[in-house]
PyMOL Python script that loads the backbone (N, CA, C, O; Angstrom):
from pymol import cmd

cmd.read_pdbstr("""\
ATOM      1  N   MET A   1       0.712  -0.960  -0.064  1.00  0.00           N
ATOM      2  CA  MET A   1      -0.237  -0.142   0.326  1.00  0.00           C
ATOM      3  C   MET A   1       0.619   1.328   0.202  1.00  0.00           C
ATOM      4  O   MET A   1       1.532   1.757   0.907  1.00  0.00           O
ATOM      5  N   GLN A   2      -0.135   1.991  -1.129  1.00  0.00           N
ATOM      6  CA  GLN A   2       0.849   3.104  -0.695  1.00  0.00           C
ATOM      7  C   GLN A   2       1.141   4.522   0.137  1.00  0.00           C
ATOM      8  O   GLN A   2       0.769   5.321  -0.723  1.00  0.00           O
ATOM      9  N   THR A   3       1.617   5.426   1.386  1.00  0.00           N
ATOM     10  CA  THR A   3       1.139   6.259   1.995  1.00  0.00           C
ATOM     11  C   THR A   3       1.135   8.053   0.838  1.00  0.00           C
ATOM     12  O   THR A   3       2.012   8.194  -0.015  1.00  0.00           O
ATOM     13  N   TRP A   4       0.124   9.090   1.046  1.00  0.00           N
ATOM     14  CA  TRP A   4       0.268   9.183   1.347  1.00  0.00           C
ATOM     15  C   TRP A   4       0.615  11.070   1.981  1.00  0.00           C
ATOM     16  O   TRP A   4       1.408  10.689   2.842  1.00  0.00           O
ATOM     17  N   TYR A   5       0.611  12.156   2.112  1.00  0.00           N
ATOM     18  CA  TYR A   5       0.407  12.987   2.851  1.00  0.00           C
ATOM     19  C   TYR A   5      -0.209  14.336   2.515  1.00  0.00           C
ATOM     20  O   TYR A   5      -0.190  14.207   1.291  1.00  0.00           O
ATOM     21  N   TYR A   6      -0.644  15.318   2.679  1.00  0.00           N
ATOM     22  CA  TYR A   6      -2.025  16.503   2.243  1.00  0.00           C
ATOM     23  C   TYR A   6      -1.904  17.355   3.621  1.00  0.00           C
ATOM     24  O   TYR A   6      -1.953  17.185   4.839  1.00  0.00           O
ATOM     25  N   GLU A   7      -1.766  18.105   2.917  1.00  0.00           N
ATOM     26  CA  GLU A   7      -2.174  19.624   3.916  1.00  0.00           C
ATOM     27  C   GLU A   7      -3.701  20.438   3.559  1.00  0.00           C
ATOM     28  O   GLU A   7      -4.046  20.551   2.383  1.00  0.00           O
ATOM     29  N   VAL A   8      -4.356  20.852   4.416  1.00  0.00           N
ATOM     30  CA  VAL A   8      -5.609  21.463   4.801  1.00  0.00           C
ATOM     31  C   VAL A   8      -5.870  22.446   4.435  1.00  0.00           C
ATOM     32  O   VAL A   8      -6.162  23.281   5.291  1.00  0.00           O
ATOM     33  N   VAL A   9      -5.906  22.934   2.692  1.00  0.00           N
ATOM     34  CA  VAL A   9      -5.966  24.081   2.348  1.00  0.00           C
ATOM     35  C   VAL A   9      -7.224  25.242   2.598  1.00  0.00           C
ATOM     36  O   VAL A   9      -6.988  26.418   2.877  1.00  0.00           O
ATOM     37  N   SER A  10      -8.424  24.739   2.460  1.00  0.00           N
ATOM     38  CA  SER A  10      -9.191  25.575   2.869  1.00  0.00           C
ATOM     39  C   SER A  10     -10.700  24.216   2.757  1.00  0.00           C
ATOM     40  O   SER A  10     -11.032  23.389   1.908  1.00  0.00           O
ATOM     41  N   ILE A  11     -11.279  24.666   4.230  1.00  0.00           N
ATOM     42  CA  ILE A  11     -13.392  23.919   4.038  1.00  0.00           C
ATOM     43  C   ILE A  11     -13.726  24.799   4.176  1.00  0.00           C
ATOM     44  O   ILE A  11     -13.231  25.687   4.871  1.00  0.00           O
ATOM     45  N   ASP A  12     -15.156  24.832   3.234  1.00  0.00           N
ATOM     46  CA  ASP A  12     -16.326  25.160   3.415  1.00  0.00           C
ATOM     47  C   ASP A  12     -16.962  24.387   2.635  1.00  0.00           C
ATOM     48  O   ASP A  12     -17.035  23.759   1.579  1.00  0.00           O
ATOM     49  N   GLY A  13     -17.480  24.768   3.805  1.00  0.00           N
ATOM     50  CA  GLY A  13     -19.073  23.693   4.584  1.00  0.00           C
ATOM     51  C   GLY A  13     -18.443  22.016   4.808  1.00  0.00           C
ATOM     52  O   GLY A  13     -17.598  21.624   5.613  1.00  0.00           O
ATOM     53  N   ASP A  14     -19.294  21.164   3.658  1.00  0.00           N
ATOM     54  CA  ASP A  14     -19.339  19.683   3.899  1.00  0.00           C
ATOM     55  C   ASP A  14     -17.746  19.320   2.908  1.00  0.00           C
ATOM     56  O   ASP A  14     -17.972  18.569   1.959  1.00  0.00           O
ATOM     57  N   TYR A  15     -16.950  19.558   2.982  1.00  0.00           N
ATOM     58  CA  TYR A  15     -16.202  19.673   2.297  1.00  0.00           C
ATOM     59  C   TYR A  15     -14.633  20.378   2.412  1.00  0.00           C
ATOM     60  O   TYR A  15     -14.696  21.297   3.229  1.00  0.00           O
ATOM     61  N   ALA A  16     -13.196  20.226   1.824  1.00  0.00           N
ATOM     62  CA  ALA A  16     -12.192  20.214   2.211  1.00  0.00           C
ATOM     63  C   ALA A  16     -10.808  20.525   0.983  1.00  0.00           C
ATOM     64  O   ALA A  16     -10.275  19.807   0.138  1.00  0.00           O
ATOM     65  N   ASN A  17     -10.709  21.221   1.194  1.00  0.00           N
ATOM     66  CA  ASN A  17     -10.039  20.591  -0.314  1.00  0.00           C
ATOM     67  C   ASN A  17      -8.150  20.661   1.124  1.00  0.00           C
ATOM     68  O   ASN A  17      -7.738  21.148   2.177  1.00  0.00           O
ATOM     69  N   LEU A  18      -7.695  19.555  -0.290  1.00  0.00           N
ATOM     70  CA  LEU A  18      -6.055  19.102  -0.073  1.00  0.00           C
ATOM     71  C   LEU A  18      -5.323  19.327  -0.588  1.00  0.00           C
ATOM     72  O   LEU A  18      -5.470  19.278  -1.809  1.00  0.00           O
ATOM     73  N   ARG A  19      -4.177  19.683  -0.100  1.00  0.00           N
ATOM     74  CA  ARG A  19      -2.484  19.589  -1.194  1.00  0.00           C
ATOM     75  C   ARG A  19      -1.888  18.814  -1.201  1.00  0.00           C
ATOM     76  O   ARG A  19      -1.350  19.052  -0.120  1.00  0.00           O
ATOM     77  N   ARG A  20      -1.525  18.121  -1.460  1.00  0.00           N
ATOM     78  CA  ARG A  20      -0.599  17.397  -1.616  1.00  0.00           C
ATOM     79  C   ARG A  20       0.930  17.665  -0.575  1.00  0.00           C
ATOM     80  O   ARG A  20       1.161  18.856  -0.367  1.00  0.00           O
ATOM     81  N   ILE A  21       1.565  17.027  -0.175  1.00  0.00           N
ATOM     82  CA  ILE A  21       2.773  18.057   0.779  1.00  0.00           C
ATOM     83  C   ILE A  21       4.269  16.689  -0.415  1.00  0.00           C
ATOM     84  O   ILE A  21       4.812  16.841  -1.509  1.00  0.00           O
ATOM     85  N   ASP A  22       4.320  15.605   0.597  1.00  0.00           N
ATOM     86  CA  ASP A  22       5.800  14.194  -0.088  1.00  0.00           C
ATOM     87  C   ASP A  22       6.247  14.600  -1.319  1.00  0.00           C
ATOM     88  O   ASP A  22       7.431  14.403  -1.594  1.00  0.00           O
ATOM     89  N   ILE A  23       4.837  15.629  -2.853  1.00  0.00           N
ATOM     90  CA  ILE A  23       5.357  15.074  -4.517  1.00  0.00           C
ATOM     91  C   ILE A  23       5.003  17.341  -4.492  1.00  0.00           C
ATOM     92  O   ILE A  23       4.162  17.948  -3.831  1.00  0.00           O
ATOM     93  N   PRO A  24       6.074  17.925  -5.505  1.00  0.00           N
ATOM     94  CA  PRO A  24       5.427  18.978  -6.129  1.00  0.00           C
ATOM     95  C   PRO A  24       4.578  19.128  -6.621  1.00  0.00           C
ATOM     96  O   PRO A  24       4.474  19.003  -7.841  1.00  0.00           O
ATOM     97  N   SER A  25       3.423  19.533  -5.653  1.00  0.00           N
ATOM     98  CA  SER A  25       1.663  19.273  -6.262  1.00  0.00           C
ATOM     99  C   SER A  25       1.171  20.901  -6.182  1.00  0.00           C
ATOM    100  O   SER A  25       1.574  21.384  -5.124  1.00  0.00           O
ATOM    101  N   ASP A  26       0.328  21.990  -7.095  1.00  0.00           N
ATOM    102  CA  ASP A  26      -0.607  22.441  -6.926  1.00  0.00           C
ATOM    103  C   ASP A  26      -1.850  22.286  -7.058  1.00  0.00           C
ATOM    104  O   ASP A  26      -2.728  23.084  -6.729  1.00  0.00           O
ATOM    105  N   ASP A  27      -1.991  21.065  -7.633  1.00  0.00           N
ATOM    106  CA  ASP A  27      -3.514  20.558  -7.559  1.00  0.00           C
ATOM    107  C   ASP A  27      -3.914  20.370  -6.304  1.00  0.00           C
ATOM    108  O   ASP A  27      -3.108  19.891  -5.506  1.00  0.00           O
ATOM    109  N   LEU A  28      -5.122  20.682  -5.922  1.00  0.00           N
ATOM    110  CA  LEU A  28      -5.591  20.056  -4.650  1.00  0.00           C
ATOM    111  C   LEU A  28      -7.510  19.138  -5.537  1.00  0.00           C
ATOM    112  O   LEU A  28      -8.059  18.955  -6.623  1.00  0.00           O
ATOM    113  N   LYS A  29      -7.710  18.886  -3.999  1.00  0.00           N
ATOM    114  CA  LYS A  29      -7.823  17.488  -3.923  1.00  0.00           C
ATOM    115  C   LYS A  29      -9.234  17.813  -3.014  1.00  0.00           C
ATOM    116  O   LYS A  29      -9.300  18.053  -1.809  1.00  0.00           O
ATOM    117  N   LEU A  30     -10.202  17.744  -3.893  1.00  0.00           N
ATOM    118  CA  LEU A  30     -12.210  18.042  -2.708  1.00  0.00           C
ATOM    119  C   LEU A  30     -12.548  16.435  -2.181  1.00  0.00           C
ATOM    120  O   LEU A  30     -13.000  15.540  -2.895  1.00  0.00           O
ATOM    121  N   VAL A  31     -12.195  16.334  -0.722  1.00  0.00           N
ATOM    122  CA  VAL A  31     -12.804  15.318  -0.286  1.00  0.00           C
ATOM    123  C   VAL A  31     -13.879  15.831   0.691  1.00  0.00           C
ATOM    124  O   VAL A  31     -13.857  16.960   1.182  1.00  0.00           O
ATOM    125  N   ALA A  32     -15.171  14.557   1.017  1.00  0.00           N
ATOM    126  CA  ALA A  32     -16.156  14.733   1.551  1.00  0.00           C
ATOM    127  C   ALA A  32     -15.510  15.022   3.093  1.00  0.00           C
ATOM    128  O   ALA A  32     -14.561  14.268   3.304  1.00  0.00           O
ATOM    129  N   ARG A  33     -15.788  15.880   4.145  1.00  0.00           N
ATOM    130  CA  ARG A  33     -15.445  15.948   5.349  1.00  0.00           C
ATOM    131  C   ARG A  33     -15.285  14.781   6.128  1.00  0.00           C
ATOM    132  O   ARG A  33     -14.448  14.367   6.930  1.00  0.00           O
ATOM    133  N   ALA A  34     -17.359  13.997   5.181  1.00  0.00           N
ATOM    134  CA  ALA A  34     -17.249  12.638   6.156  1.00  0.00           C
ATOM    135  C   ALA A  34     -16.057  11.310   6.355  1.00  0.00           C
ATOM    136  O   ALA A  34     -15.938  10.322   7.080  1.00  0.00           O
ATOM    137  N   LEU A  35     -15.301  11.960   5.253  1.00  0.00           N
ATOM    138  CA  LEU A  35     -13.932  10.721   4.548  1.00  0.00           C
ATOM    139  C   LEU A  35     -13.267  12.185   5.675  1.00  0.00           C
ATOM    140  O   LEU A  35     -13.628  13.263   5.203  1.00  0.00           O
ATOM    141  N   LEU A  36     -12.732  12.281   6.500  1.00  0.00           N
ATOM    142  CA  LEU A  36     -11.852  13.055   6.960  1.00  0.00           C
ATOM    143  C   LEU A  36     -11.490  13.139   8.640  1.00  0.00           C
ATOM    144  O   LEU A  36     -12.169  14.139   8.873  1.00  0.00           O
ATOM    145  N   PRO A  37     -10.996  12.843   9.735  1.00  0.00           N
ATOM    146  CA  PRO A  37     -10.636  13.096  11.216  1.00  0.00           C
ATOM    147  C   PRO A  37     -11.636  14.184  11.605  1.00  0.00           C
ATOM    148  O   PRO A  37     -12.308  14.712  10.718  1.00  0.00           O
ATOM    149  N   ALA A  38     -11.708  14.379  12.293  1.00  0.00           N
ATOM    150  CA  ALA A  38     -12.533  14.983  13.439  1.00  0.00           C
ATOM    151  C   ALA A  38     -11.969  15.730  13.856  1.00  0.00           C
ATOM    152  O   ALA A  38     -11.050  15.231  14.505  1.00  0.00           O
ATOM    153  N   GLY A  39     -11.963  17.111  13.885  1.00  0.00           N
ATOM    154  CA  GLY A  39     -10.816  18.172  14.490  1.00  0.00           C
ATOM    155  C   GLY A  39      -9.475  18.832  13.252  1.00  0.00           C
ATOM    156  O   GLY A  39      -8.408  19.421  13.425  1.00  0.00           O
ATOM    157  N   ILE A  40     -10.040  18.474  12.322  1.00  0.00           N
ATOM    158  CA  ILE A  40      -9.578  19.009  11.279  1.00  0.00           C
ATOM    159  C   ILE A  40      -8.825  21.015  10.691  1.00  0.00           C
ATOM    160  O   ILE A  40      -8.539  22.011  11.356  1.00  0.00           O
ATOM    161  N   TYR A  41      -8.819  20.948  10.363  1.00  0.00           N
ATOM    162  CA  TYR A  41      -8.223  22.662  10.225  1.00  0.00           C
ATOM    163  C   TYR A  41      -7.766  22.755   9.750  1.00  0.00           C
ATOM    164  O   TYR A  41      -6.928  21.854   9.705  1.00  0.00           O
ATOM    165  N   VAL A  42      -7.531  24.346   8.315  1.00  0.00           N
ATOM    166  CA  VAL A  42      -6.519  24.449   8.202  1.00  0.00           C
ATOM    167  C   VAL A  42      -4.798  24.749   7.821  1.00  0.00           C
ATOM    168  O   VAL A  42      -3.860  25.490   8.117  1.00  0.00           O
ATOM    169  N   GLY A  43      -4.983  24.168   7.385  1.00  0.00           N
ATOM    170  CA  GLY A  43      -3.438  24.579   8.089  1.00  0.00           C
ATOM    171  C   GLY A  43      -3.188  22.862   8.917  1.00  0.00           C
ATOM    172  O   GLY A  43      -2.418  23.267   9.788  1.00  0.00           O
ATOM    173  N   CYS A  44      -3.262  21.959   9.090  1.00  0.00           N
ATOM    174  CA  CYS A  44      -3.138  20.449   9.338  1.00  0.00           C
ATOM    175  C   CYS A  44      -3.042  19.850   8.316  1.00  0.00           C
ATOM    176  O   CYS A  44      -3.476  20.118   7.195  1.00  0.00           O
ATOM    177  N   LYS A  45      -2.256  18.712   8.816  1.00  0.00           N
ATOM    178  CA  LYS A  45      -1.433  17.718   8.019  1.00  0.00           C
ATOM    179  C   LYS A  45      -2.277  16.588   7.969  1.00  0.00           C
ATOM    180  O   LYS A  45      -2.528  15.961   8.998  1.00  0.00           O
ATOM    181  N   LEU A  46      -2.707  16.289   6.947  1.00  0.00           N
ATOM    182  CA  LEU A  46      -3.178  14.565   7.194  1.00  0.00           C
ATOM    183  C   LEU A  46      -2.073  13.440   6.542  1.00  0.00           C
ATOM    184  O   LEU A  46      -1.018  13.885   6.087  1.00  0.00           O
ATOM    185  N   LYS A  47      -2.332  12.002   6.506  1.00  0.00           N
ATOM    186  CA  LYS A  47      -1.547  10.838   6.151  1.00  0.00           C
ATOM    187  C   LYS A  47      -2.759  10.087   5.710  1.00  0.00           C
ATOM    188  O   LYS A  47      -3.620   9.793   6.539  1.00  0.00           O
ATOM    189  N   TYR A  48      -2.925   9.633   3.960  1.00  0.00           N
ATOM    190  CA  TYR A  48      -3.345   8.331   3.615  1.00  0.00           C
ATOM    191  C   TYR A  48      -2.733   7.930   3.316  1.00  0.00           C
ATOM    192  O   TYR A  48      -1.642   8.149   2.790  1.00  0.00           O
ATOM    193  N   GLU A  49      -3.529   6.891   3.692  1.00  0.00           N
ATOM    194  CA  GLU A  49      -3.085   4.994   3.700  1.00  0.00           C
ATOM    195  C   GLU A  49      -4.390   4.529   4.244  1.00  0.00           C
ATOM    196  O   GLU A  49      -5.310   4.903   4.971  1.00  0.00           O
ATOM    197  N   MET A  50      -3.709   2.775   2.980  1.00  0.00           N
ATOM    198  CA  MET A  50      -5.414   1.986   3.195  1.00  0.00           C
ATOM    199  C   MET A  50      -6.597   3.081   2.808  1.00  0.00           C
ATOM    200  O   MET A  50      -7.040   3.096   3.957  1.00  0.00           O
ATOM    201  N   PHE A  51      -7.022   3.537   2.465  1.00  0.00           N
ATOM    202  CA  PHE A  51      -8.030   3.645   2.268  1.00  0.00           C
ATOM    203  C   PHE A  51      -9.020   5.121   3.101  1.00  0.00           C
ATOM    204  O   PHE A  51     -10.046   5.715   2.767  1.00  0.00           O
ATOM    205  N   GLN A  52      -7.752   5.297   4.682  1.00  0.00           N
ATOM    206  CA  GLN A  52      -8.402   6.501   5.490  1.00  0.00           C
ATOM    207  C   GLN A  52      -7.160   7.488   5.443  1.00  0.00           C
ATOM    208  O   GLN A  52      -5.971   7.440   5.130  1.00  0.00           O
ATOM    209  N   TYR A  53      -7.810   8.139   5.784  1.00  0.00           N
ATOM    210  CA  TYR A  53      -7.493   9.801   6.944  1.00  0.00           C
ATOM    211  C   TYR A  53      -6.976   9.972   7.740  1.00  0.00           C
ATOM    212  O   TYR A  53      -7.632  10.274   8.737  1.00  0.00           O
ATOM    213  N   GLU A  54      -5.600   9.911   7.858  1.00  0.00           N
ATOM    214  CA  GLU A  54      -5.474   9.982   9.233  1.00  0.00           C
ATOM    215  C   GLU A  54      -4.777  11.660  10.188  1.00  0.00           C
ATOM    216  O   GLU A  54      -3.994  12.571   9.923  1.00  0.00           O
ATOM    217  N   LEU A  55      -5.217  11.457  10.760  1.00  0.00           N
ATOM    218  CA  LEU A  55      -4.614  13.507  11.453  1.00  0.00           C
ATOM    219  C   LEU A  55      -3.104  13.293  12.008  1.00  0.00           C
ATOM    220  O   LEU A  55      -2.608  12.695  12.963  1.00  0.00           O
ATOM    221  N   MET A  56      -2.816  13.764  11.363  1.00  0.00           N
ATOM    222  CA  MET A  56      -0.581  13.514  11.700  1.00  0.00           C
ATOM    223  C   MET A  56      -0.839  14.780  13.086  1.00  0.00           C
ATOM    224  O   MET A  56      -1.668  15.681  13.216  1.00  0.00           O
ATOM    225  N   GLU A  57       0.462  14.237  14.073  1.00  0.00           N
ATOM    226  CA  GLU A  57       0.592  15.112  15.223  1.00  0.00           C
ATOM    227  C   GLU A  57       1.386  16.817  14.337  1.00  0.00           C
ATOM    228  O   GLU A  57       1.792  17.198  13.239  1.00  0.00           O
ATOM    229  N   GLN A  58       1.220  17.249  15.566  1.00  0.00           N
ATOM    230  CA  GLN A  58       2.091  19.334  14.903  1.00  0.00           C
ATOM    231  C   GLN A  58       3.570  19.016  15.486  1.00  0.00           C
ATOM    232  O   GLN A  58       4.467  19.853  15.384  1.00  0.00           O
TER     233      GLN A  58
END
""", "prot")
cmd.dss("prot")
cmd.show_as("cartoon", "prot")
cmd.util.cbc("prot")
cmd.orient("prot")
């Protein structure tokens, strides 16, 4: 399984825009907040592995 790392760029209602931080990228990924862990905020870092997002320690 691969692992990807994201930063929450913005939160808009029931969706959040994520940007990959493990590779150079300006593309944003729109993800439903129901799929993300509780307590996310703009600027937090997430790890995506095995079809789950996990909030990383800051």
